[in-house]
N, C-alpha and C positions, 0 to 999 in steps of 0.2 A: 084213141081218146074220144069220148063222146062230146058232141057240141050241143049247147042249148040254143034257144032261138036268138040270143043276143051276144053270145060269147064264141069267139073263134080262137082255137088253140091248135097249134101245129108245131112240129119239130122238123127242122131242115138242116141239111149240111150247107155251110156257107162258103162262098168264094168271092174274090174281088170282082167288081164290075168290069175290070180290064180283061177278064177271061172271055167276055162276049163282045169285045170291041166297042165298049161304051165308056171310054175314059172320061167323057164330059160329065158323067154322073158323080165324079169325085167332088164337084163343086157344090153339091147339095146333100140332102139326106134321104133321097128317094132310093127304094130298093126294087129289085125285079123278082117277082114271085111266079110260081107255076100256074097254068090255066085252071087246075083243079081248085085252087084257092079262090079264084074269082067265082066259080060256080057255087061254092059253098057260101061265100059272102053275099052273093046276090039273093040267096034265099033267106037271109037273116034280116032282122030288124036292127040295123046298126046305124051309127051316125056318119054323115058325110061332111067333108071329105074323109076318106079312110085314113086313120092313124093307127099305128101299131106300137106295141111294147115289145122290145127285144131284150132278152136276158141271157146271161151266161152263168148258170148256177154255180159252176165250179169256181169261178172267180168272184162271184157275187157282184157282177156288173150289170147295170140296167141302163137302157137308153130308149129313145123314142124316134120314130121315123114315119115317113109317108111311103106311098107306093107309086111307081110310074107306069109299069107294064106288068102283064102276066104272060110272059113268054119263056120263063125258065123251064129247064127240064124238071120232070117230076121228082120230088124229094130234095130239090136244090133251091137255094135262094142266093141272090147276088147282092152284095153290100158294098158301099164305098169303103175304100181301104182305111181311111181315117177312122171310120166307125168300128171296123174290126180291131184297130189298134186300141181304141178306147175300151173295148170290151175284152181285150186280151184274147182274141180269137185267132187261130191259125187256119190255114186253108184246109177245108174238110171237117172242121169242128162242128159240133152240134149247137144250134142256136134255137132258143124257144121263142116263138112268135105268137103274140096275142093282140087282138084288137083293143083299142083304147079310145076313151073319150076325154079330151083335154080342154081346160078352160082357156079362154083367150087371154093372152099375156098383156100385162099393163106396165111391167118394169123388168129390165134385164141389166145386169152388171157384167161387163166384159173386162178381161185382163189379157193384153197381148203378152206373148212370150218374150219378144224383143222390142226395144224402144224404137227400132228403125221403122216399125209400122206407123208410128206417129209422124215420121218424116215424110210420109206420102202427102202430096199437095192437098188432097181432100179425102182423108180417111173415112169421114162420115158417109160421103157419097159412095165410096168403094164398098163399105160395109153394107149400106142399104141395098146396093145392087146384088151383093153376094147373098144376103138373107132372103132375097126373092126366090131363091132355089131351095129354101128350107121350109118345111111344114111345121116344125116344132123345135123347141130348145129344151134341154134338160140340164139342171144344175150338176156340175161336176164334169160335164163333157168338154172336149177340146175340138173346136171346129177349125177348118183350114180355109184360108182366104188366098186365092191365087190372083196375083196382080203383077203384070210385066214379067211373066215367066218366073216369078218368085213366090214361094209359099210362105204365108204368114199364119202361125198357129195362135189361136185365141181361146182362152179358157172361159167357160160359162160359170161365173162365180155365184150368181144369185138370180133367181127368177121369181116373179110375183104374178098372180096370187098363189101359185103352188110351185113345187119343185120341178114340174114339167108343164110347159105352156104351149099353146098353139099360136103361131104368128101369121096365120092366114087371114088376110083382110082385117087387120087390127092395127090400131095406133099404139105403139109401145115406146115407153121412155127408155132411153139407153144411157147408161153411165159407164165410165171407164175407170178402172183401177190402175195404179202405176204399173208399168211393165215389170216382168219378173227380173230382168237384168238391170233394172234402174237402181242406181246408187246415188245417194245424196253426196254432193261435193264436199269432201272433207276440208275443214278449215286448216290452212297451213299453220303449223306450229311455229311460234316465234323463235328466232335464233337465240343462242345462249347470250350473245352480246346484247341483243335487244332486251332480253329479260332482265339483265343486270343493270346496264346503263346504256341507253341509246346513244349512238354517236353524236346526235345533235345536242343531247344533254351534256355529254362530255366536253364538247367544244364551247358550249355557251358560257360556262363560268369563266373560261380563259378570256373571253371577250369582255366580260363585265368587271374583271378585276381592275381596280383603279391603280394608276401608276403611283408608286410610293414617293411621297414628297417629304423629306426630313425637315424638322424645325418649322412646321407650319402652324404651331399653336400661337396663342396670344400671350403677350408678356404680362407678368404680375409683379408688383413690388411687395416686399415684406412689411413696409411701414404703412401700407394701406393707401398710399397716394397713387393717383392715376399715372400710368406709365406713358412716357412720350416716345419710347423706343418703338419703331415700327416692327411689326412681326416679320419673321423670315419669309413668309409667303409672299410679301410684297416685293422682296428682292429676287425671288426665284424667276419670275418672268424676265427680269432684266438680264439675269445670268444666262437664261436660255436664249435670249435674243442675241447675246454676245457670241454665241458659238459660230465660228466661221465655217463656211463650206469647204469641202475637201479640195475644190478647185482653186481656192484662194491661198492655200498653204503651199509655200515653196520648200522643196526638199533641201536646198543648200543653205537655208537660213538657220543659224545656230540658235536663235531665240525662239524657234517654233516650238521647242519642247517646253520652255517656260511659258510661252503664250498659250499653249494647249492646256497646261495645268490651270491657268487662270480662267480659261474659257470653257472648261470641261463640265461646268455645272456644279462644281463643289464650292462649298462656302469657305471663305478665307477670313480669319480673325486676326485682330491686334497688329503687332509689329510685323508679322509675316507679310501682311498685305503691303505695308509701307516699304519693306525691304524689296519685295518683288517689283514694286512700282519704281523704286530707285534703280534697281538693276536694269529694268527695261529702258529707263531714260539714258543710262550710261552707255549701254550698247549701241544706241543710235539706230536701232532697227525700227522699221516702219510698223506702227501699230495703228489700228483703225481709230480715226479721230472721234467718231461717235462713241465707240466703246470706251476710249480713254476719258472722254468727258463724263460719261455716266458713272464710271468707276470713281473718278475724282470727286464728283458730287456726293456719291454714297459715302466715301471715306471722310469727306469734310463734314457731312451731316453727323456721322458717328463721333467725330472729334468734338463737335459742339455739344453733344449730349452730356448732361451732368452725370458724373460718376455715382455709382450706387454707394451709399454709406450705410453700413450695417448698424442696427440698434439706434437709429436716429429718430424714432417715433416717440410719441408721448408715453410717459411711464404712469403706471397705475399701482396703487397700494391695495393689498389684500384686506387691510383693516377697514372697518366701516367708518 
């Protein structure tokens, strides 16, 4: 293939740089070319530093690189193995080499394959040190960063101002995309119990339910006169105070059953109360003096109250 004054085109068989005992070249994008390539390039009007376009037409893969030395055997070129993987090249495959002139890069977006790269103490410094071994970057390539004997692969997602840029002696803005294995933390789904009624909500109504107190309303008379009878709510606290403790009740007392009925918080009406009071006096059993006085006062007060007389109010005529 004929060459013009500014275009260098060659086809070489490619092999990894490890074949010539130069494994350190895996850390960059430099290739090893034969001496005849240097003789041809020296007689051309090309831009320096020398940059090259590598292509694999069968797989439609293209990348860019620099050159380190011209010591390869004629007809051969040695590439970093990560570059051969990007271009889907096997040992001994044909690669097309052409000189290239690239614009200085201003922006590059990188995406690590694994999120453990971000766990490095200072990934920016490691990346900056690694890129010093590179001459150019191409969108779609995957570069390898070696740190602490571990390989980290990083995709070149985007480059500006073009799809291939030179990073030699230039300030380039670097941006990171989320790692390929990064997954957003899934929100834990609420349990069936919590969706229906949370345990706190289930227990809260039981705490707020008021204790039932019977006969706590206010008294009303049918004749419209004000009632002098106290409401049952005023007697309830008295009855509750009269409840004896379990320690004060003797098992051998026969009147404990009748006593407990009187002190159990139930309301006692009419003659039943008088009968119980008489029976308790006849048995001669010991009853609390305070409770007895309060009960007697309550019964006396009820006895003094006027009895209700039906239809004792004023009468009215329907006629005008």
